[in-house]
N, C-alpha and C positions, 0 to 999 in steps of 0.2 A: 744657609738653609732655605731662604726664600727663593733664591735662584734655583736650587734643586727642586723645590716644590713646583716652580713654573715649568721646569724641564720634565718633571714627572707627569704633569698634566698633558704636556705635548706628547709624551710616549703613550699615555693612556688614550689620547686621541687617535694615535696610529692604530692601536689594537681595536678600538671601537669602530673606526672607519673600515678596517678589514672585516670585522664582524658584520657590519651593515652591508658591505658588498656581497659577502657570502650569503647573507639572508635573502638576497634577491635570486639566488640560485635554487632551482627546484630540488636538486639532490640534497643540498644542505637543509632546506626547509623540511624535506621528507624525513631526514634523519632526526631532526629536532622534534618533529610532530608525532612520530610514531613510537610505539613500544619497541624496545631494542632487542633484536636477536644477537647471537654471537658475532656474526659478521658486521652488524651495525655498531656493536660495541667496539670492535677493533677499529672501525673507521672513526668512531668518536675519539678514542684515545690517541689515534694518530693525528686527528684534527686539532685537539686541544694541546697535544704535545707540540704540534707545529706552532701553536700560539705561544707556547713557552719558549721555543727556539727563536721566534721572531722577537720576543721580549728580550731575550739575551743579547741578540745582535744589535737591537736598537736601544739598549740600556744606556745609563749614564755612568761612566767610569769615575770613581772617586779615589783620589790619591792624596792621603794625608789631608782630608777635608778640602781638597781642591778638586774642582770639577773639570773633567776633560770633555770638551764639547764635540768629540768625534761622532759622526752620524751612524757609523757602522763599526761595531767592535768584533774583531775576530780573535783577539788575544789580549790578555791583561798582564801587566807587570806583577811581579810577586807581591809587592807591597800594596797593590791596588785592590779595590772592591767594586761591586757592581750594584747600582740602584736601578731596579726595573720593575716590570709588572708581571713577572713570570708566574708568581703564585696565583694571580687572578685567573688566568686561563685554566690552570690545574684544578683550582677549587671549583670553578663553574662546571668543568668537565666531570669531576667527581660527584657533585650534587645532582647533575642531570642524569649521568649514566651509571652511577653506583660505583662499588669498589673496583671492579675490573677497569673501568674507564679512568677512575682516579689514580689507581696504581700505575696503569700504563702511561698516562699523560705525565705523572710525576717522575717516572723513570726516564722517559724521553727528555723532558725538560731538565731534570736534575743532572743526568749524566752529561748532557750537552753543556750545562753550566760548569760542571767540573772540568771539562776539557778546555774551557777558556782560561782557567788559571786564576791567580790572585790568592791572597792569604785567607779569603773566606770561601774558597771554592768548595772544600769538603762540607763545611757547615751549611752552605746554601744548597748543595746537592741533597744532603740528608733532610733538610727542612722542606725541600720541594717534594721529595718522595713521601715524607710524613704528612704533608699537607694533602696530597692526593689520597692517601689511605684514610685520613680522618674525614675529609670531605665526602669520599665515597661511602663511608660508614654512615654518616649523618644523612646523606641523600637517600640511602636505602631505608634507613630507620624511619625517616619522614614519610616515605611512600608507604611503608608497611602500616603506619598509623593512619593512612588515608588522608594525609595532608599534602598540600601543594608546596613546591619549593618557591616561596615568595621572594621578591627582590630584597625585602628587609632581612629575611633570614639569611640569604646568600651574602649580603653585605656584612652582617655580624660575624658569620663564620669566616669570611675572607679577612676581615680585620683582626680577628683573634689569631688566625693561622699566620698572618703577617707578623703579629707580635711574637708568636712562638719562634718564628725565624730569627727575630732579633735576639731572643734568649739563647738560641742555639749558636748564634755567632759569638755571643759572650762566653759560651761554654767551650766551644771547639776552636775558635780562631785564636791564634797566638801571634804576637804578644797580646796579653789581655788589655794593656793600656791602650794600644792602637785599636783593638776591637771595641773597647768602651767609647773611645772618641768617635769611632765610625758610627756606632749605634746612636749616640747623641745627635750626630749630624743627619743621619738618613732615616731614623725610625718614624718620626711624625710625617714627613713627606711621603714615605712609602706606604705607611699604614693607611693614611687618609686618601692618598692617590689611588691605591689599589681598591679601597672601599668605594670611591667614586666610580672607578672603572667597572667594578663589579656591578654597581647599581645600573650604569648605562647599558652594560652588556645584558643584564637580566631584563631590562626594558625591551631590548631588541628581541630576546627570546620570547618574552610575554607577547609581543606584537605578532610574532610568527605563530604562536599557539592560538592567539585570538583570531588571526586570519583563518586558521584551520576551522575553528568553531563557526565563524561566519560562513565559510565555504560550505561546511556541513549543513548548517541551517538553511542556506540558500538551496543547496542540493536537495535536501529533504522537502522543502517547500515546492521546489520544481517537480520532484517525483510525485508528490501528492496532487499537484495541479494537473500533471499529465494523466495520472491515474483517474482523477475525477472526470476529466474531459473524455477519456477513452472508455470509461466504464459502460456507458450506454451501448457502445458498439461491440464491446466484448460480450455483453449479454446476448448479442445476436449470434455469437459463435464466430468461427473463422470462415468468413466468406469474402468474396471480392469486394462488395460494397463496404462492409464493416472494416476490413483491413486497409482499404484505401483511405478511409477517414482517419483511422488510427495512425497511418503513416504520415498523413498531412499534419496532424497535430504534433507528432514527434519532430517532424522536420522543422516546424515553426518554433518549437520551444527548446530545441537542443542545438548544438553546434554542428551537427551532422550535415553533410552535403547531399546525402541520399539515405532514405530509409526504406527497407523492404521487409515484407512479412510473407512467409510461406506456410503451407501446411506440410504434411509429411511427403508430398510428392510433386507439388507444383507451386510456382510463384502466384500469390494472391494479390499482391500490390507492390509497386515500386514507384516511389515518388522522389524526384530530385534528379541529380546528374545520372547519366548513363541509362535514362529511361528508354532510349532508342533500341537497346538490345536486352534489357532486363524487363521483359514483357509479361504481364499477368496471363495466367493459364498455360504458360510455358514451363518446361522443366528448369530447375535452378541452373543458372549459367556458371556458377562458381563451384570449384571443387571444395572450397572452404565450407560452403553450406552443406554439401553432401557429407563431408567429414563430421559436422556437428550432428546431423540427422542420424548418422550411424553410431557415433560415440556418446551422444547426449551430454557432451562437455563443451564449455565455452572455448571458442577459438578466437585468437587475435592475430591479425596480419598487419604488418607495418611496411609492406612493399607490394607492388603490383604482382610480383612473382608469387608471393605467398597467397594472394587472393585466388589465384588460379582461374581467372576469367578467360573464357575461350576467345574473347575479342581482344586483339592486340592493342587496339586504339582506345580501350576503356580508360576513362579519366580517373577512375577510383584507385587510390594508392594505399589506402589503409582501411581496415574494417574490424569490427567486433561482431561476432555472430553468436547469438545466445539461444539455447534451446527453450522452447515453450513446452511445459509439461502439464499433464492432467493425470493425477494419481500415479506419478512416476512413469507415465508413458509419454514418449515424445510425440507431440501432435503438430509441431511446426517450429519455425525459427523466427527470431527477431534480429534484423541486421541493420547496423548503423555504419555507413560508409563515409570516407573522408577523402578529399582530393589532395590533402597535404598530411603526411604521416604525423607531423608534430601536433596536429589538432587532436589526435587520439591520445590525450594525456590521462593521468591517473584519475582526475575528476570525472572525465567523460566515461572512463572504464567503470568506475564505481557507480555512476548514475545508470549506465546501461545494465549492469548486473542487478542493481536494485529494481529497475523497471521490469526486467525479465521475471524476477521473483513475484513482483506485484501482478504482472500480466498473467502469469501461470495461476496465481491465486484467483484472479478474476475469472479465468477460463474454468477453473474448478467450480467456482460459485455458479457460473452460468450453466455448467453441466448439471450441477445439483438442482438448480432451479428448473431446468428442462425436465429432469427426471421427476421432480415434484409435480410439475404440470402434467406429465404423462400419467403419474399415479392418480392425481385428482381426476384426470380425464377418465381413467378406467373406473374409478370409484363412482363417478357421476353416471357413467353409462350403465354400471351395474344397478344403481338406484333407479335409473330411468326404465330399466327392464322390469321393474316390479309393478307391472300392470295386472290387475286382477284377472286371471284367466276365465273365471266363471262368467264375466261380462260377455265374452265371446260366445260361450255356450248358451247363455240366456237369450242373446240376440238372435242366434241361429234358430233356437227353438221358437221364438216369436215369429220370425220370418217364415219358418216352416209351417206354422199354424195358419198364417195369413195367406199362404199360397193357395189354400182351399177355399177361403172365404173372400179375399180381396187381393187378386193377383197384382193389380196396379200398385197398390200400397206396398205389397211385399217387394215388388221390383224397386220402388222408391227407397224402401228401407235397406234393401241390399246395396243400393248405390251409396246410401248414407254410411252403411257399415264399411264399405270399401273406402270411402273418403276418410272415415275415422282412422282406419288402420294404415292408410297411406300417410296420414298426418303423424301417426305414431312412428312409422318407419323413418320419415324425414327427421322427426325430433331425435330419434336414436342416433342419427348421423351428425347432428349439429348441436353445438352448445347454446346457440342463440338463434331465434327465428322471429320474424315480424309478428307483431301483436295480432294482425288480422288473420294469420294462419292459425294461431292458437284459438282465436274466437271461432273460426270455421270448424275447428276440431270439437270445440265445446258444443256448437250448434248441431253437429252430426251426432254427437253423443246424446244430446237432449231429444233429438228426433226419435232415437231408438228407445230411450227411457220413457218418453211420454206416450209412446205407442203401447208399452207394457202397462203403464199406470196412467191412463187418461184422467184428466181433470183432478189430478192429485195436487198439482202445484203449478204456479205461473212464474215465468222467468222474465225479468225486465232488464234489458241491456241499456246502460247509460254510458256510452263511450264518447268522450270528448273528441270532436273532429280534429283530424290532423295527426292522430296518434297511431294510425294503422301500420306505419312502416317502422315504428320503434321496435328495437330488438329486446326480447325477453327470453328467459330460459323456457324450453318446451316443457309440457306437462305441469304447468304452473296453475292454470285455471281449472282444467277438467277434474283433477282430483278433489279440489275444493268444492266444486259443484256436486260431484258424486257424494262427498261427505254430507253436504246439506240435504240431498235427496234421501239418502239411506238412513242417516242418523238424526236429521232434523224433524222429519215427519214419519216416524215409523208406523204409527197407528192413528194418525190424525184423520178425523172425518171432514174437517174444514179444509178448504183449499190453501195450501201453503204458498208462500211468496219468496222468491229468491231474486235479489237485486245484484247485478254485476256492473260495477262502475270502474271507469279508468279516466284519470285526469292528471294534470300537472299541478304540483304544489312545491314551491321552493326548490326548483330545479330537480325534483324527484318525480318519477312516474309512480303514481299511487294506483293500486288495483285493489278493489274492495269486493268481497263476496259476502253478502249479508242475507240472513234468512230470519223468518219469524217463527222458527220451530221451537222445540222443547228446551233448547239451551244445553249448556254443559256445566256440571258442578265445578265449583271453584277449585277443589283439590285436584281435579283432573286437568284443568286449564294450566296449572302451575308446571306440569310435566310435559304437556303436549308440545311437540316440536323439538323438545330437548332429548327425549329418549323414546324408545318403543315401550309401550305399556301393555300389561296383560288385561284383557277384557273379553267378555263373551261376545260382544258385538263389534269389536274392532280393536286394533292395537296401536293406532296412531301412526301407522307407517307412512301414509300419504303426507301428513303434516311434517313428520320428521324428514321425509324424503325432500320435500320442497325447501325446508329450512336449511338442510345440509348443502343442497345445491346452491342456494343463494349465498351462503357463507363461503363456499369453495370458489364459486365463479367471481364473486365481487370482493373477495378478501375482507369480508366482514363489513363492507360498506352498505349492503342491502340487508333488510330485516323483515321478519314476519311477526305480526302481533295478533293476539286473539282476545276479543272481548265477548263475554257471554253472560246471560242472566237466565236462570232456570225459568222455563215456561214463557220466556219473552224473546228468545232467539239468540243468534250468534253472528258476530261480525269478524271476519278475518281480513286483515289489511297487509298488503305487501308494498314495501317502499323500495324502489330501485333508483340509484343515482343515474341521471341522464349522462350520456356520452362516457360511461365508465364501463369497460369490459373486463376489468380485473385481470386475472392470470390468463384468461382465454381471449387475448386480443386478436380479433379476427384479421387484423392487418399485419400481424407479425409474420 
């Protein structure tokens, strides 16, 4: 019995070595790692059936408790039996592949065992088929319960089914005395030998599946790394500069020998091999790209002929071309080229497909952001257009009256009015303009107003030197000064005072417009700037206008605050972050 146990370990070693060698083959690993369709189940039961055949041929012949040490068995004497690891392969196949694989592998191994002969041929054939059925049933049941096929579970099932084989030998093998003697001799070595073999085999299977998980994790991390690094460029849309940077990143982080990006009619970037004839701004050189642009489906080429490059000496011999879509419309392609076809393996293909989906999503987000920017642009221009038209008529009336009494002053005011509306037109075309232009617009406005209401108020400018070129939204100061004049001193007999300050504080440009007028009631301050309010003297449009533009342009990073006390004046403060242009980046 001990000699048989040693030989069984040797036979187990053969099967385990074969399994290990197969585990290094991509096709075997793929079959083990993936969910199985019908064709893959057929391959699995052929594979595990082949393990059973190998076990039959390399088994140990037992003749009246005497061991035949032949290394390859093609036929047994009638009185002989076979100690082997046949059930091990069948059980593992059934557990992994389910009933179809279990039954198929059991039939192959069982029928082959029957052809070898021996007085246990029938009982061993039946027990092998039964082992495949039972293992397949438990394998499917385990998966339906959401549980994994662990090594421990497989070992227990394998040892139980090996024990069942011993019982079937006692039931079917004749004479019974010889069958009993055989079972006493081979049962323990076969049960524990197959258990050990099943354990080692499952360790190999588990290692294969763990490798898949590690590969997927690495692939996911790589995809997110590429997506993170390419996102700033995709936000710029598909152009030559952004696509070249995207192609450089992908060439660096993937196994591709060349990466190319096109829009729907020309190459925007090509980095890597074959850059001499895959040139930006030219039409796509390969028929494969044209095919993808027309069909919108992924295309894979594993030979130079399939790539359809017009240059015969092109070094690229494999490629995967993926469509880039925005709202289901083909806007371009992403192409990964390889100089050796074997480089384009399953991992590279899955990575490329995942990246194409991510890139399409990024392009959609960039387009949505662009549309949002255009919408905000339109909204802001509409707000900027809300200049009180009566100011123009009042100014013209004032100038008209002065033409009879003071022509020179009328001429000067006409120039100021021209300057004021020139500033308005410039502001309507720009989201940001220098502070000095906004101040010039305010001074032009004040010249006109002070002519209409002389000695009514005094304006003090306190502008910190060096701020003149800083950019601010247009129509920010003038409406605040206009509010102070019209609502701060409506019937005041004493001279009003308005102070306009601009200075730096904590990397923010602070602009303050303060007056000593009649002030604003507390209940009105709470809604000013947040909504348009009903009032006989004004509806708060100017404050609301400025606040909305600040929020839109600076994405909530700029703000407007109002402090006021009845009969003591009002202070409006605007805070704008320095070097922050929000959604309206002037350099984009």
